[in-house]
Wavefront OBJ file of the C-alpha trace (Angstrom):
o trace
v 227.630 49.857 -10.380
v 230.018 49.523 -7.821
v 229.104 47.023 -5.241
v 230.616 46.061 -1.633
v 230.198 42.543 -0.828
v 230.562 40.332 2.494
v 229.822 36.791 3.949
v 230.619 34.492 6.920
v 231.573 31.321 6.298
v 228.170 29.741 5.132
v 227.595 32.218 2.419
v 231.191 31.968 1.172
v 230.129 29.427 -1.851
v 227.329 31.824 -2.720
v 229.684 35.011 -2.171
v 232.222 33.462 -5.186
v 228.931 33.017 -7.091
v 227.695 36.805 -6.939
v 230.964 37.941 -7.088
v 231.247 36.178 -10.981
v 227.974 37.346 -11.909
v 228.900 40.838 -10.860
v 231.769 40.810 -12.804
v 230.412 39.308 -15.874
v 227.974 41.868 -15.858
v 230.819 44.961 -15.964
v 230.048 45.444 -11.986
v 232.806 46.724 -9.653
v 232.590 44.535 -6.613
v 234.465 45.045 -3.360
v 234.892 42.744 -1.424
v 235.452 43.104 2.306
v 235.884 39.114 3.347
v 235.564 36.411 4.527
v 237.958 34.950 1.858
v 238.092 31.389 2.799
v 235.128 29.113 3.743
v 236.774 27.693 7.287
v 234.405 28.369 10.226
v 233.964 29.717 12.346
v 233.851 33.572 11.133
v 231.292 36.123 12.933
v 229.313 37.841 10.000
v 228.856 41.303 11.601
v 232.627 41.628 11.365
v 231.528 41.540 7.224
v 228.175 43.091 7.315
v 229.094 46.293 9.065
v 231.813 47.355 6.427
v 229.212 46.421 3.712
v 226.635 48.518 5.089
v 229.229 51.552 6.117
v 230.452 51.689 2.464
v 226.785 52.095 1.488
v 225.984 54.445 3.790
v 229.089 56.903 3.301
v 228.104 56.320 -0.983
v 231.707 54.683 -1.631
v 229.691 51.961 -3.265
v 226.102 51.980 -4.921
v 224.759 48.868 -2.898
v 225.734 45.887 -1.056
v 225.406 42.416 -0.359
v 225.604 40.415 2.911
v 225.687 36.413 3.000
v 225.245 34.079 5.919
v 223.453 30.895 6.737
v 220.253 32.511 6.630
v 220.715 36.011 5.623
v 218.628 36.956 8.691
v 221.884 37.854 10.960
v 223.179 39.386 8.247
v 220.221 42.157 7.285
v 219.909 42.685 11.251
v 223.654 43.462 11.274
v 223.557 45.562 8.271
v 220.593 47.493 9.461
v 222.140 48.564 12.205
v 224.006 50.811 10.165
v 221.967 54.280 9.515
v 220.984 54.664 6.074
v 221.075 51.144 4.922
v 218.309 49.313 4.140
v 218.772 45.889 3.892
v 216.170 43.136 2.683
v 216.118 39.616 3.158
v 215.686 38.079 -0.500
v 214.311 34.514 -0.562
v 212.559 34.548 -4.182
v 212.327 36.773 -7.386
v 209.359 38.337 -5.739
v 211.163 39.198 -2.711
v 214.303 41.046 -4.736
v 211.526 42.828 -6.606
v 209.567 44.421 -3.863
v 212.806 44.845 -1.834
v 213.498 47.510 -4.511
v 210.445 48.557 -6.209
v 208.723 49.219 -2.684
v 211.676 49.584 0.199
v 214.549 50.686 -2.344
v 216.829 48.459 -0.747
v 220.288 49.264 -0.549
v 221.913 45.712 0.371
v 220.420 42.786 -0.235
v 220.802 39.803 2.081
v 220.815 36.174 1.129
v 220.998 32.542 2.944
v 223.799 30.000 1.469
v 222.703 27.105 3.663
v 218.726 27.973 3.346
v 218.147 27.883 -0.487
v 219.194 24.871 -2.209
v 218.946 26.186 -5.551
v 222.176 28.476 -5.380
v 221.629 28.759 -9.078
v 217.882 30.234 -8.609
v 219.825 32.480 -5.830
v 222.005 34.353 -8.520
v 218.800 34.791 -10.529
v 217.507 36.734 -7.554
v 220.678 39.052 -7.832
v 219.414 40.358 -11.399
v 215.880 41.266 -10.153
v 217.500 43.467 -7.171
v 219.950 44.956 -9.418
v 217.896 45.568 -12.036
v 214.541 46.491 -10.295
v 213.946 50.439 -10.195
v 212.294 51.806 -7.190
v 208.574 53.048 -7.543
v 208.462 56.152 -5.264
v 204.378 57.527 -4.708
v 202.851 55.936 -1.720
v 206.465 53.982 -0.615
v 208.187 57.370 -0.523
v 206.958 58.740 2.761
v 207.080 55.444 4.615
v 211.063 55.996 3.898
v 211.444 59.330 4.706
v 209.802 58.465 7.811
v 212.481 55.622 8.647
v 215.372 58.238 7.159
v 213.766 60.852 10.026
v 213.718 58.295 12.744
v 217.380 57.473 12.012
v 218.396 60.738 11.946
v 216.494 61.611 15.484
v 217.854 58.621 17.279
v 221.349 57.778 15.403
v 224.790 59.469 16.809
v 226.519 57.205 14.256
v 225.448 58.133 10.865
v 228.383 58.198 8.386
v 228.776 61.337 6.648
v 227.752 60.758 2.513
l 1 2 3 4 5 6 7 8 9 10 11 12 13 14 15 16 17 18 19 20 21 22 23 24 25 26 27 28 29 30 31 32 33 34 35 36 37 38 39 40 41 42 43 44 45 46 47 48 49 50 51 52 53 54 55 56 57 58 59 60 61 62 63 64 65 66 67 68 69 70 71 72 73 74 75 76 77 78 79 80 81 82 83 84 85 86 87 88 89 90 91 92 93 94 95 96 97 98 99 100 101 102 103 104 105 106 107 108 109 110 111 112 113 114 115 116 117 118 119 120 121 122 123 124 125 126 127 128 129 130 131 132 133 134 135 136 137 138 139 140 141 142 143 144 145 146 147 148 149 150 151 152 153 154 155 156
């Protein structure tokens, strides 16, 4: 799988761990930055490019990291076609994929005291398939809304 990853300074340490984990699993990682832990860095500068790569189909999935993951998810979700979910546990990692077909995972480097556990969430998010079924119509509604209201949808 080809995965784009981006973070601000608060997510930089976790991003380094994720990159090593992804590469050890044989994934190709596209790092859009930041390339240092020094603040200040604005997370939208990295979340938008991750979302755009995902929306254009240039990567299979994306990961955005910051202090909490919340702002990062908000920014990534501004890109039409992105379904960024804040992941805070194994369960939210699984549900993000199973019910929402999340294509971008957002995680906080400051809100998760156990960074090793956060690396474990990555595995659940990568390996859990989309359940489909009753969740399909909901995603179609989101896509239809984006189609009606977005002038910025990138071409696939």
